[in-house]
N, C-alpha and C positions, 0 to 999 in steps of 0.2 A: 540570470534567468531565476526564477523562483519554482522551486520543486512544488508538486502538488502534494506529495506526501513526504514524511520524513524517512524515506528509503531510497534505495538505489533505483536510478531510472528503469532498469529493465524489470522491475517489479511493478511499476505504476500501472500497466494494462491489466495485468492479475487482479492487481487490488480494486481497481475500477469493477472489473467483472465480478468479483466477490461481494462488493458493496451493492451492486446492482441485485444480487440474488439474497441478500441479507434479508429483507423484510419477507420472504418467501420460507424463511427457516425459523420454525417455531423456537427450537432450541438446540444447542450443541448435541444434545442427547439423540435427537432425530436424525443426525447425519452418521451415515454407512460409510461413505468413501468420498473422497475429493480427489479430481484429477485436473491438472493444469497442463496444458497444451500450449509451447510456447516456441519461440525462434531459437536458434544456436546460441545468441546472446542472452539468453535468460536462462541458459542451464548453469551457468555459475553460481547461481542462487539456490542451487539444489546439486551441487557437485560432491559434496562429502557429508558424512553422517552428521557432523556438528549442525548442520542446516536443520534437521529434525530435533537437535538437542542443544540450541542456542543457549551459551553461559553468559555470555556478554552482551551489550547494547550492539555494539559493532557487528556481530556475528547475526542476531536478530533483526537488525533492518537491511541486511543482505540474506534473508532467508525466505525462500517462497513459502515454505511450510509454515513458519510463525506468521507472516503476512496475511496469508490466506486465512488461516485459522482465525486470526485476530479480527480481520475484516467481516467474517462471516458471523462471528460472534457478537462483537461489538458494534458493527455498523459504522466504523471509522477507524483511522489509523492515524494517531496523534502522538505527538512528543511525549506527551503524559504516560502513555502506555509503555514506553521504553524506560522513562525515569521511574515508574512504578513497578517494573520489573515483571510486566504481563509475560514474558517469555518463559518464566518460571511457574505460572499458574497451572495447577494440575488439570483444570478443564481444558486449557489451551494445549498444554503439553499432551494431553490425550489426542487431542483433535490433530495435533501435528502429525501423528504416526499414521493417519489414516489419508495423508497427501501422496500423490503420486506425481511426478514431473516428468514430463518428456518432449521432445520436439514434436510438433504437430505436422499433420499430413497435408495442411492445406498449402498453396502456393507461397503466400505472404511467411508462413511457417520456416519455410526452407530457405529465406534470404537471410543470408549471413550479414551481420553489421552491427555497429553500436546503436545505442538508443534503446526505444522502446518497443520490443516485439508484439506483434499481434498476439493477445492471450484468448484461449477459450478456457473457462471454467466450467467443469460438471460436477454436480453434487447428487450423490445418490443418497436418497433418504430411505430410513427404515420402512416406510409405508409403500416401498416399490416405486415412489416416484423419482425421476431424474431430472434436475433442473440445468440449464445449460444458458452460459452467457458469453459474448464473444465481444472483446473490446480492442480497439485500435487506439494509435496515439490521437488523444483528445486535443486537438490544435486549438479549438475555441476556448478549452478551460485554460491552456497554457497562455493564450493572448490576454484571458481574464485576469490570470495572477500577475500580468504585467502592468495592469491599471491601478490606480490609488485604491479603490473598493476592493479588488481582489487581493492588494497587498495588506490591508486591513484586516480583512476576513481571515486571512491566513496567519499573519504575523502578529497583529495586535493581542490574541490571548496569550500568546507566549511571553511577550514584552510585559503585558498586565501582570502576568504571575509573578514577575521579578521587581518591576518599578511601580512606584507610584504613579496614578494616571496622568498627572501634570507632566512628569518628566517623560511618560511614553508619547504623550502629544508632541512635546518638545523634539524628543528623538524623531519621529515620524515627519514632522515639520521640516527639521534640518536635512533629512534625507531625501524630502521631494525637492528641496531647493538647493540640494549639494552642486548641482552644475552652474547656478548663479553665482555661489560663493568662491569661485575660482578666482 
């Protein structure tokens, strides 16, 4: 299974909700408050103070405050954001402090279990507006990431950053024919 984002599964629906809100937010300075309503399985990504002040990539990719701040400001959540230490950027750190996380009141929030809980992200702007987005597991996107095109879209940029194009092409071809190579 290929993950849609370089982050723990319980954060994916919150990331998708934040990404959907991103085009409506002029800048991080316009954000007054951020609220994430998630299920019990999502609370581990906001269970300790380190989630609001991640010092390592491993903590950052398991931090709702960081992942929401990143998605809302950058419009994407990519491996490069962790490699480039975005979790230490002052604008992102300041925005993380505006994030509140709690178990939501909707029936699907109350269901405990592994995986991707339903997420509702609300963003209060200084203008007085409140933006709201609800996301559930995106089965269509998960299926797309299992296709050759989806894998190219997701994985090729990471491989291209490390390998010459010919080597990347050969790697992908080998992976696609792995079953026949037995």
